[in-house]
N, C-alpha and C positions, 0 to 999 in steps of 0.2 A: 504494500500500500504506500502511496506517495505521501510524504509529510505535508501537513497543511501549509499554505503559503501565507505570508504576512505582508500586508500592504506596506511598502517602503515608507510612505509618508506618515504612517501612524505608528511604526515600530522601528527600532534600530536593532537589527539582528546582530548578535555577537559573533565575531569570528571564532572558528573552532578552538583556537588556542586560549580563548577567554572563557570557555564553557567548562566549569568544574563542578564535581559532585562534592558538596561540602559535608564532611562527616563530623567536624568539630571546629569551633572558633575558639582559639586559645587566647588571643589578645596580644598586647604588646610584650615584646621580649627584648632583653639586651643581647648583644652579640654572644656573650658567654652563656646566657640562658638558651639561646638558639642552638648552640653546640650541644649543651646537655640534653635539650629536647630532641635533637636529631639522633643522638646516641640512644636515648630511651625508646624512640620510635623504631629505630633500626632493630633493637633487641625484641620489641613487641611484634614487629612485622615478620620476623623469621618464620613463623608458622602459618601466616595468613594465606588462604587459598583464593585463586581467581574466581570471583562470582560471574555468572552469566546472567545478563539482564537485557531488557529491550525497552525502548520508549513506548509508553502507553499512557494516555490521559494527560492531564495537565491542569494548570490553574494560573490565576493572576496573583502574584505576591506583592505585598506592600512592605518595603523595608526602608526605614529612615526617610519617609515621605517620597520614596521613588517606587514606581510600579514596574514589575517584571513579568514577562511571560515565562512560565516554568513548565518544562516537560516532565511528566511523571515517569517512573520506572516500575517495571514488573520483572519477576524472575526470582533469582536467588537473593532476595532481600534479607533473609536471615543471616547470610554471610556478611552482607554490608552492615547490618546492625551489630554483628559480633565485632567487626573491625572498628566501627564507631565506638563501641563500648570499650574496647581495648586501647584505642587512642585516648579516650577520656581517662582511663585508669593510669596509663603511662604519664600523661600530663599531670594528673592529680598527685602521682608519686613524687613529682618535682615541686609540688605546692600550688599548682594552678587549680582554681576552682571553676569547673565547667558544668554546664547544664547537660546532664546525660540524656535529656529528652530532646536535644537540639537537632538530632539527625532526622532528616526527612528525605525520602528517595525522590528528590526533585533536582532538575538542572535548569538554571536560568539560561534561556536561549535568546532573549530579546528584551530590551528596555522599552518602556511604554512612555512616550512623551505625554505631557499634560493634555494635549489636544484629543487624544483617543476617547471616544464616547463609550458609555456603559453598554449600549446595544452591540457595538462592534466588539468590545471585549468579551461579551457573552458569546458572540459568534465564534471568536477564536477559541474560547474554552470548549465550546461544543465540537469544533473541528478537532481539537486535541483529544477530546474524549473518544471520538470515533476512530482515532489513529492508533495503530499498533505497528511498531517497527520490527525489523529483524533483530534477532539475538546477537549480542556482542559480548566480548569478555573484558572485564575490568582487570587489567594486567599489572597495574602499579598504583601506589598511593604516593602523592606528592605532599611535601610540607611546603606551604606557600606563605609568603610574607606580604601583607598588604603594602601598597605603595602610597606615598603621599599624593602622587599624581594619579587620580582615579582613572583617567583615560588610559593610563599605561597598564592597568590591571596588576594583579599580584605577581610577585617574583618567586620562582621556584628555588627553595633553599636546598632541598634534598628529594630524592626519589627512591622509593622502596619497592622493588619488584615483588609481585605476589606469586605464590607457587601454583603451577598448573594443577588442575583437579586431576587426581589419579584414581585408580580403581578402588582404593581404600578410603577415598575422600567422600564425604556426604554432600559436597558442593553441588548445587543444582538438582538435588534429588527430592526436594519437598514439593508438595503440590503447588502448581502455578508457576513452576520454573520453566524457562524456555527449552 
């Protein structure tokens, strides 16, 4: 199925390199804390398995007075939730206080300028609800640092590869997986 199209005048579609699945927001860190956090995440990530997911559904998000079109995910969400929980535990072990409920299987794919109308936003959400994409594998987790230049997007500090699902793994085996 083809993904829904977004009217260029009413949405600003993010380039692929700016689309991220947020599993936790850690906040500000010093360079030394970033090194400690990278080491802790590397240790925690050693056993994480690649989840298989697909785009399905979506919604409009409001974050800090900005609106975003977010595509939903279906598939091995239990593996993503496990990773999000372990990211939180690793950060908490270093003294960061995180909201463990912050993970939602959504990817922001476009910003919504103020001119977009309610009926048009409802039409976009309806189109997203009817869309289901092909399955793909989440093969790594990135530790990102927000930039002061919002237009530049976050900067990748570290990347942690995920393990391929093997015959003894339960990744992708629960109901609703791709």
